[in-house]
PALO-122092 format. One record per residue (C-alpha): residue number from 1; residue in one letter; x, y, z. Coordinates in Angstrom, 2 decimals. Layout:
N
<tiza n="NUM" res="A" xx="X" yy="Y" zz="Z"/>
...
# end
This chain:
205
<tiza n="1" res="M" xx="-9.55" yy="30.77" zz="-0.05"/>
<tiza n="2" res="A" xx="-5.79" yy="29.43" zz="-0.34"/>
<tiza n="3" res="E" xx="-6.42" yy="27.82" zz="2.93"/>
<tiza n="4" res="R" xx="-9.52" yy="26.49" zz="1.56"/>
<tiza n="5" res="Q" xx="-7.66" yy="25.07" zz="-1.79"/>
<tiza n="6" res="E" xx="-4.99" yy="23.24" zz="0.30"/>
<tiza n="7" res="Q" xx="-7.74" yy="21.57" zz="2.14"/>
<tiza n="8" res="V" xx="-9.23" yy="20.27" zz="-1.29"/>
<tiza n="9" res="A" xx="-5.94" yy="19.66" zz="-3.41"/>
<tiza n="10" res="P" xx="-4.87" yy="16.44" zz="-1.54"/>
<tiza n="11" res="D" xx="-8.55" yy="15.19" zz="-1.46"/>
<tiza n="12" res="A" xx="-8.60" yy="15.58" zz="-5.24"/>
<tiza n="13" res="M" xx="-5.36" yy="13.39" zz="-6.17"/>
<tiza n="14" res="M" xx="-6.25" yy="10.71" zz="-4.30"/>
<tiza n="15" res="T" xx="-9.82" yy="10.47" zz="-5.86"/>
<tiza n="16" res="R" xx="-7.79" yy="10.61" zz="-9.10"/>
<tiza n="17" res="I" xx="-5.64" yy="7.97" zz="-8.05"/>
<tiza n="18" res="G" xx="-8.37" yy="6.00" zz="-7.00"/>
<tiza n="19" res="Q" xx="-10.64" yy="6.31" zz="-10.45"/>
<tiza n="20" res="V" xx="-7.94" yy="4.87" zz="-12.08"/>
<tiza n="21" res="A" xx="-7.34" yy="2.17" zz="-9.46"/>
<tiza n="22" res="M" xx="-11.35" yy="1.29" zz="-10.29"/>
<tiza n="23" res="L" xx="-9.93" yy="1.19" zz="-14.26"/>
<tiza n="24" res="H" xx="-7.27" yy="-1.33" zz="-12.88"/>
<tiza n="25" res="H" xx="-10.01" yy="-3.06" zz="-10.85"/>
<tiza n="26" res="A" xx="-11.98" yy="-3.50" zz="-14.43"/>
<tiza n="27" res="G" xx="-9.19" yy="-5.42" zz="-16.03"/>
<tiza n="28" res="D" xx="-7.58" yy="-2.58" zz="-17.79"/>
<tiza n="29" res="R" xx="-4.53" yy="-3.03" zz="-16.72"/>
<tiza n="30" res="E" xx="-2.20" yy="-1.57" zz="-19.40"/>
<tiza n="31" res="E" xx="-4.60" yy="1.43" zz="-19.63"/>
<tiza n="32" res="A" xx="-4.39" yy="2.11" zz="-15.50"/>
<tiza n="33" res="R" xx="-0.42" yy="1.90" zz="-15.83"/>
<tiza n="34" res="G" xx="0.30" yy="4.81" zz="-18.18"/>
<tiza n="35" res="R" xx="-2.55" yy="6.45" zz="-16.04"/>
<tiza n="36" res="F" xx="-0.90" yy="5.79" zz="-13.44"/>
<tiza n="37" res="L" xx="2.54" yy="6.89" zz="-14.62"/>
<tiza n="38" res="G" xx="1.15" yy="10.00" zz="-15.92"/>
<tiza n="39" res="L" xx="-0.28" yy="11.02" zz="-12.06"/>
<tiza n="40" res="W" xx="3.25" yy="10.01" zz="-10.81"/>
<tiza n="41" res="A" xx="4.99" yy="12.61" zz="-13.35"/>
<tiza n="42" res="E" xx="2.54" yy="15.11" zz="-12.37"/>
<tiza n="43" res="I" xx="3.12" yy="14.38" zz="-8.44"/>
<tiza n="44" res="G" xx="7.03" yy="14.47" zz="-8.91"/>
<tiza n="45" res="A" xx="9.44" yy="12.96" zz="-6.86"/>
<tiza n="46" res="G" xx="9.52" yy="15.45" zz="-4.24"/>
<tiza n="47" res="G" xx="5.39" yy="15.47" zz="-3.78"/>
<tiza n="48" res="D" xx="3.17" yy="15.07" zz="-1.03"/>
<tiza n="49" res="P" xx="4.34" yy="11.75" zz="0.18"/>
<tiza n="50" res="L" xx="1.02" yy="10.32" zz="0.80"/>
<tiza n="51" res="H" xx="0.32" yy="10.40" zz="-2.81"/>
<tiza n="52" res="R" xx="3.46" yy="8.88" zz="-3.46"/>
<tiza n="53" res="C" xx="3.21" yy="5.95" zz="-1.23"/>
<tiza n="54" res="T" xx="-0.24" yy="5.05" zz="-2.57"/>
<tiza n="55" res="L" xx="0.43" yy="5.63" zz="-6.31"/>
<tiza n="56" res="A" xx="3.94" yy="3.60" zz="-5.93"/>
<tiza n="57" res="H" xx="1.64" yy="1.10" zz="-3.74"/>
<tiza n="58" res="Y" xx="-0.69" yy="0.63" zz="-6.96"/>
<tiza n="59" res="L" xx="1.81" yy="0.92" zz="-9.34"/>
<tiza n="60" res="A" xx="3.84" yy="-1.89" zz="-8.00"/>
<tiza n="61" res="D" xx="0.11" yy="-4.19" zz="-8.94"/>
<tiza n="62" res="T" xx="0.39" yy="-3.35" zz="-12.36"/>
<tiza n="63" res="Q" xx="3.72" yy="-4.72" zz="-13.54"/>
<tiza n="64" res="D" xx="4.59" yy="-7.37" zz="-15.41"/>
<tiza n="65" res="D" xx="8.11" yy="-7.80" zz="-14.13"/>
<tiza n="66" res="P" xx="8.76" yy="-8.53" zz="-10.45"/>
<tiza n="67" res="V" xx="11.88" yy="-6.44" zz="-10.38"/>
<tiza n="68" res="D" xx="9.71" yy="-3.34" zz="-11.46"/>
<tiza n="69" res="E" xx="6.98" yy="-4.31" zz="-8.74"/>
<tiza n="70" res="L" xx="9.49" yy="-4.62" zz="-6.38"/>
<tiza n="71" res="A" xx="10.84" yy="-0.98" zz="-7.26"/>
<tiza n="72" res="W" xx="7.50" yy="0.56" zz="-7.13"/>
<tiza n="73" res="D" xx="6.87" yy="-1.13" zz="-3.63"/>
<tiza n="74" res="L" xx="10.17" yy="0.04" zz="-2.24"/>
<tiza n="75" res="R" xx="9.21" yy="3.03" zz="-3.27"/>
<tiza n="76" res="A" xx="6.20" yy="3.14" zz="-1.43"/>
<tiza n="77" res="L" xx="7.81" yy="2.16" zz="1.60"/>
<tiza n="78" res="S" xx="9.98" yy="4.85" zz="0.98"/>
<tiza n="79" res="A" xx="7.08" yy="7.43" zz="1.25"/>
<tiza n="80" res="A" xx="5.21" yy="6.31" zz="3.92"/>
<tiza n="81" res="E" xx="8.64" yy="6.60" zz="6.13"/>
<tiza n="82" res="E" xx="8.29" yy="10.54" zz="5.30"/>
<tiza n="83" res="L" xx="4.73" yy="10.41" zz="6.56"/>
<tiza n="84" res="T" xx="5.89" yy="11.12" zz="10.27"/>
<tiza n="85" res="D" xx="2.85" yy="12.55" zz="13.07"/>
<tiza n="86" res="E" xx="4.55" yy="15.86" zz="11.81"/>
<tiza n="87" res="R" xx="4.16" yy="15.65" zz="8.33"/>
<tiza n="88" res="V" xx="0.47" yy="14.42" zz="8.54"/>
<tiza n="89" res="A" xx="-0.11" yy="17.40" zz="11.00"/>
<tiza n="90" res="E" xx="1.38" yy="19.85" zz="8.18"/>
<tiza n="91" res="H" xx="-0.56" yy="17.62" zz="5.39"/>
<tiza n="92" res="E" xx="-3.78" yy="18.03" zz="7.22"/>
<tiza n="93" res="D" xx="-2.93" yy="21.30" zz="8.94"/>
<tiza n="94" res="A" xx="-6.77" yy="22.96" zz="8.65"/>
<tiza n="95" res="H" xx="-8.33" yy="19.76" zz="10.63"/>
<tiza n="96" res="E" xx="-9.04" yy="18.94" zz="13.81"/>
<tiza n="97" res="D" xx="-6.39" yy="17.51" zz="16.17"/>
<tiza n="98" res="E" xx="-8.25" yy="14.51" zz="16.65"/>
<tiza n="99" res="H" xx="-8.38" yy="13.94" zz="12.75"/>
<tiza n="100" res="E" xx="-4.68" yy="14.71" zz="12.81"/>
<tiza n="101" res="H" xx="-4.32" yy="12.05" zz="15.05"/>
<tiza n="102" res="E" xx="-6.26" yy="9.41" zz="13.95"/>
<tiza n="103" res="D" xx="-4.28" yy="10.47" zz="10.46"/>
<tiza n="104" res="A" xx="-0.90" yy="9.56" zz="12.26"/>
<tiza n="105" res="L" xx="-2.18" yy="6.23" zz="13.61"/>
<tiza n="106" res="A" xx="-3.04" yy="5.21" zz="10.31"/>
<tiza n="107" res="V" xx="-0.06" yy="5.68" zz="8.95"/>
<tiza n="108" res="R" xx="1.34" yy="3.24" zz="11.30"/>
<tiza n="109" res="A" xx="-1.07" yy="0.71" zz="10.05"/>
<tiza n="110" res="F" xx="0.46" yy="0.99" zz="6.35"/>
<tiza n="111" res="Y" xx="3.52" yy="-0.94" zz="7.84"/>
<tiza n="112" res="P" xx="2.14" yy="-4.52" zz="8.21"/>
<tiza n="113" res="S" xx="0.70" yy="-4.57" zz="4.82"/>
<tiza n="114" res="L" xx="4.06" yy="-2.47" zz="3.05"/>
<tiza n="115" res="H" xx="6.56" yy="-5.20" zz="4.15"/>
<tiza n="116" res="L" xx="4.21" yy="-7.70" zz="3.45"/>
<tiza n="117" res="N" xx="4.27" yy="-6.71" zz="0.02"/>
<tiza n="118" res="L" xx="8.00" yy="-6.56" zz="-0.31"/>
<tiza n="119" res="A" xx="8.38" yy="-9.86" zz="1.34"/>
<tiza n="120" res="A" xx="5.93" yy="-11.30" zz="-1.29"/>
<tiza n="121" res="D" xx="7.79" yy="-9.28" zz="-3.70"/>
<tiza n="122" res="Y" xx="11.17" yy="-10.88" zz="-3.09"/>
<tiza n="123" res="V" xx="10.04" yy="-14.86" zz="-2.67"/>
<tiza n="124" res="K" xx="8.93" yy="-13.92" zz="-6.11"/>
<tiza n="125" res="L" xx="12.78" yy="-13.17" zz="-7.00"/>
<tiza n="126" res="G" xx="13.89" yy="-16.13" zz="-4.66"/>
<tiza n="127" res="R" xx="15.07" yy="-13.88" zz="-2.45"/>
<tiza n="128" res="S" xx="14.00" yy="-15.59" zz="0.73"/>
<tiza n="129" res="D" xx="16.30" yy="-13.78" zz="3.75"/>
<tiza n="130" res="A" xx="15.04" yy="-10.29" zz="2.29"/>
<tiza n="131" res="A" xx="11.45" yy="-11.99" zz="2.42"/>
<tiza n="132" res="R" xx="11.72" yy="-13.21" zz="5.85"/>
<tiza n="133" res="S" xx="13.31" yy="-10.11" zz="6.93"/>
<tiza n="134" res="H" xx="10.50" yy="-7.58" zz="5.72"/>
<tiza n="135" res="L" xx="8.35" yy="-11.08" zz="6.99"/>
<tiza n="136" res="R" xx="9.42" yy="-10.18" zz="10.72"/>
<tiza n="137" res="R" xx="8.65" yy="-6.69" zz="10.03"/>
<tiza n="138" res="A" xx="5.54" yy="-6.91" zz="9.08"/>
<tiza n="139" res="R" xx="4.48" yy="-9.38" zz="11.66"/>
<tiza n="140" res="G" xx="6.43" yy="-6.81" zz="14.43"/>
<tiza n="141" res="A" xx="4.10" yy="-4.10" zz="12.98"/>
<tiza n="142" res="V" xx="0.89" yy="-6.01" zz="13.08"/>
<tiza n="143" res="G" xx="-0.05" yy="-4.13" zz="16.37"/>
<tiza n="144" res="A" xx="-1.20" yy="-1.25" zz="14.71"/>
<tiza n="145" res="L" xx="-3.57" yy="-2.65" zz="12.72"/>
<tiza n="146" res="G" xx="-7.59" yy="-3.02" zz="13.84"/>
<tiza n="147" res="D" xx="-9.32" yy="-5.87" zz="15.14"/>
<tiza n="148" res="D" xx="-11.41" yy="-5.69" zz="12.25"/>
<tiza n="149" res="S" xx="-11.93" yy="-7.72" zz="8.37"/>
<tiza n="150" res="Y" xx="-8.95" yy="-5.84" zz="7.03"/>
<tiza n="151" res="G" xx="-6.81" yy="-6.26" zz="9.82"/>
<tiza n="152" res="D" xx="-7.48" yy="-9.92" zz="10.08"/>
<tiza n="153" res="G" xx="-6.91" yy="-10.50" zz="6.16"/>
<tiza n="154" res="V" xx="-3.50" yy="-9.13" zz="6.58"/>
<tiza n="155" res="R" xx="-2.29" yy="-11.03" zz="9.51"/>
<tiza n="156" res="A" xx="-3.73" yy="-14.29" zz="7.59"/>
<tiza n="157" res="A" xx="-1.65" yy="-13.25" zz="4.63"/>
<tiza n="158" res="I" xx="1.23" yy="-12.97" zz="6.70"/>
<tiza n="159" res="G" xx="0.85" yy="-15.81" zz="8.44"/>
<tiza n="160" res="R" xx="0.30" yy="-17.71" zz="4.87"/>
<tiza n="161" res="L" xx="3.72" yy="-16.64" zz="3.95"/>
<tiza n="162" res="E" xx="5.34" yy="-17.71" zz="7.00"/>
<tiza n="163" res="L" xx="4.43" yy="-21.20" zz="6.39"/>
<tiza n="164" res="R" xx="5.18" yy="-20.78" zz="2.51"/>
<tiza n="165" res="L" xx="8.88" yy="-19.69" zz="3.76"/>
<tiza n="166" res="D" xx="9.07" yy="-22.31" zz="6.30"/>
<tiza n="167" res="G" xx="8.32" yy="-24.96" zz="3.67"/>
<tiza n="168" res="D" xx="4.32" yy="-25.82" zz="4.92"/>
<tiza n="169" res="G" xx="2.69" yy="-23.63" zz="3.01"/>
<tiza n="170" res="P" xx="1.72" yy="-24.23" zz="-0.86"/>
<tiza n="171" res="A" xx="4.07" yy="-23.66" zz="-3.34"/>
<tiza n="172" res="G" xx="1.96" yy="-21.49" zz="-5.03"/>
<tiza n="173" res="G" xx="1.11" yy="-21.23" zz="-8.40"/>
<tiza n="174" res="G" xx="0.74" yy="-17.96" zz="-10.24"/>
<tiza n="175" res="S" xx="-0.55" yy="-16.79" zz="-7.15"/>
<tiza n="176" res="D" xx="0.66" yy="-13.69" zz="-4.96"/>
<tiza n="177" res="P" xx="2.36" yy="-15.28" zz="-2.01"/>
<tiza n="178" res="A" xx="1.01" yy="-11.91" zz="-0.13"/>
<tiza n="179" res="D" xx="-2.50" yy="-13.36" zz="-1.14"/>
<tiza n="180" res="G" xx="-4.42" yy="-10.14" zz="-1.49"/>
<tiza n="181" res="A" xx="-3.65" yy="-8.23" zz="2.02"/>
<tiza n="182" res="G" xx="-2.27" yy="-4.61" zz="1.82"/>
<tiza n="183" res="P" xx="-2.94" yy="-1.22" zz="3.40"/>
<tiza n="184" res="F" xx="-4.76" yy="-0.26" zz="0.49"/>
<tiza n="185" res="G" xx="-8.29" yy="-2.33" zz="0.17"/>
<tiza n="186" res="G" xx="-10.72" yy="-4.21" zz="2.02"/>
<tiza n="187" res="P" xx="-11.55" yy="-1.91" zz="5.39"/>
<tiza n="188" res="G" xx="-8.56" yy="0.30" zz="5.86"/>
<tiza n="189" res="P" xx="-6.70" yy="3.81" zz="6.57"/>
<tiza n="190" res="F" xx="-8.65" yy="4.78" zz="3.32"/>
<tiza n="191" res="D" xx="-11.64" yy="4.32" zz="1.58"/>
<tiza n="192" res="G" xx="-11.56" yy="3.00" zz="-1.85"/>
<tiza n="193" res="P" xx="-10.72" yy="0.25" zz="-4.44"/>
<tiza n="194" res="G" xx="-7.33" yy="-1.55" zz="-4.00"/>
<tiza n="195" res="R" xx="-5.07" yy="-3.63" zz="-5.80"/>
<tiza n="196" res="E" xx="-6.18" yy="-6.97" zz="-6.52"/>
<tiza n="197" res="R" xx="-4.60" yy="-10.25" zz="-6.07"/>
<tiza n="198" res="P" xx="-6.14" yy="-13.45" zz="-4.78"/>
<tiza n="199" res="G" xx="-7.63" yy="-13.40" zz="-1.30"/>
<tiza n="200" res="P" xx="-8.87" yy="-10.51" zz="0.82"/>
<tiza n="201" res="P" xx="-10.01" yy="-7.25" zz="-1.13"/>
<tiza n="202" res="R" xx="-6.68" yy="-5.30" zz="-1.71"/>
<tiza n="203" res="Q" xx="-5.71" yy="-2.43" zz="-0.31"/>
<tiza n="204" res="R" xx="-5.12" yy="1.56" zz="0.10"/>
<tiza n="205" res="P" xx="-2.72" yy="2.41" zz="2.76"/>
# end
């Protein structure tokens, strides 16, 4: 019975995060931010890295200050870096080996979007060198993406931001430089609603 509960708990938290993401998608940004913060407090700094990565990613999109958005995107990346194959296997210890392998591949597919989001954050803050550094990492990780609408959206967003940093793309206005691509939206490693910004459906690692 305890083993069964261990299998259900992670899905339950991901479902709760997804429900708040739907609230944010519907336009209630402040309420979503408050609920996300409540879940963050519940998970804790030492909680499951999959939960922390997903939640920090969504929390970044609810921030009004680009500095705060950057801080949450950095937390998302830090949590993703804890998701080694061994950690994913531990997280899914009751699942079949094939499922574990698929999850491990999905973890690597997080990185193009996570680095793209950070690059976009640094563009907003006028830190072009840092933006280029993360954009190079995003570009270097795109091999983990599938040949589907999600992968196409992330690759296209990387290309747009590259053009912008090279001075050949639009200066921006109010839109997000990442233009909506990320690991938590569109077809991707997890199903469910994602961060809403202009461009392809936003994200879920």
